[in-house]
C-alpha positions as CSV (number, residue, x, y, z in Angstrom):
1,X,119.7,-132.9,-23.7
2,X,121.6,-129.8,-24.4
3,X,121.3,-126.7,-22.5
4,X,119.0,-124.1,-24.5
5,X,120.4,-121.1,-25.9
6,X,118.3,-118.5,-24.0
7,X,116.1,-119.0,-21.1
8,X,112.8,-120.0,-22.0
9,X,111.0,-117.3,-19.9
10,X,112.9,-114.0,-20.1
11,X,115.0,-115.0,-23.2
12,X,118.5,-113.9,-21.4
13,X,121.2,-115.9,-23.3
14,X,122.5,-118.5,-20.7
15,X,124.3,-121.2,-23.0
16,X,127.6,-119.9,-22.5
17,X,127.9,-120.1,-18.9
18,X,127.1,-123.7,-18.8
19,X,130.6,-125.3,-18.9
20,X,131.9,-122.9,-16.4
21,X,128.8,-123.6,-13.9
22,X,129.4,-127.2,-14.3
23,X,133.3,-127.0,-13.8
24,X,132.7,-125.1,-10.5
25,X,130.0,-127.3,-9.1
26,X,132.3,-130.2,-9.8
27,X,135.0,-128.5,-7.8
28,X,132.7,-128.2,-4.9
29,X,131.7,-124.7,-5.0
30,X,128.0,-123.8,-3.7
31,X,125.4,-123.8,-6.7
32,X,123.9,-120.6,-5.5
33,X,127.0,-118.8,-4.9
34,X,128.1,-119.9,-8.4
35,X,124.8,-118.8,-10.3
36,X,125.1,-115.4,-8.3
37,X,128.8,-114.8,-9.7
38,X,127.7,-115.7,-13.2
39,X,125.0,-113.2,-13.2
40,X,122.0,-115.7,-13.0
41,X,119.8,-113.7,-10.9
42,X,116.3,-114.3,-12.2
43,X,114.5,-117.3,-10.8
44,X,113.6,-118.8,-14.3
45,X,117.3,-118.7,-15.5
46,X,118.3,-120.5,-12.0
47,X,115.6,-123.0,-12.4
48,X,116.7,-123.6,-16.0
49,X,120.1,-124.5,-14.7
50,X,119.2,-126.4,-11.7
51,X,116.4,-128.6,-13.5
52,X,118.7,-129.5,-16.5
53,X,119.6,-133.1,-17.0
54,X,122.3,-133.6,-19.5
55,X,121.5,-136.8,-21.3
56,X,123.3,-136.3,-24.7
57,X,125.7,-138.7,-24.1
58,X,123.3,-141.7,-23.2
59,X,121.1,-140.7,-26.4
60,X,124.0,-140.6,-28.4
61,X,124.8,-144.4,-27.6
62,X,121.6,-145.4,-29.7
63,X,121.6,-145.6,-33.3
64,X,119.4,-143.6,-35.7
65,X,117.2,-146.2,-37.4
């Protein structure tokens, strides 16, 4: 859905990095390099970004009933 505000495991704030991460990946930069430059050094934070599936647009199509 939406990227969590904090990492589930360590509690580091990560939501503010999501847009920049997506923009840089879309430009063709290497994922590991982008995460390193954004300060995502822990495995748990990296896994959160790599495993995230953005479903908000898909869910928004359905009407609450």
